[in-house]
C-alpha angles and dihedrals in degrees: 000000000000092000091051091057092044092053093044090050092050090051091050092050094046092051093046092051092045089057093045094241119151116230089244091053094051093044092051091046088053096045096243134110124269087238092055090050090047089053092049093048099040110020102038093243116176122248138193126253088251092057090045090053094048092048093047092047093051093045090045093233130117124264086236090059092054092045100040107014097241142098105035108211114236117200120241088240091056093048090052090051091051092048090055091049091050092048091050091050092049091053089052095057095047 
């Protein structure tokens, strides 16, 4: 189980950094301390399902992605933006 939490913590940290969020910002948004988030990200500390949900929601990824490393959750708004971009590109090449 230790490996599970270490890998999940690494994914959380990677997603947080990719979005440009500070550890303090994400921790506050999730209602946990910066120290707790540090321990999750760097020390493989365990976390509850509620904390997992809050972290995933704030990072806009699925709980499954954090837990297993697959199936990044894309918001409906982002999918709509991508659809518009694809339609515009398609019009350009016609």
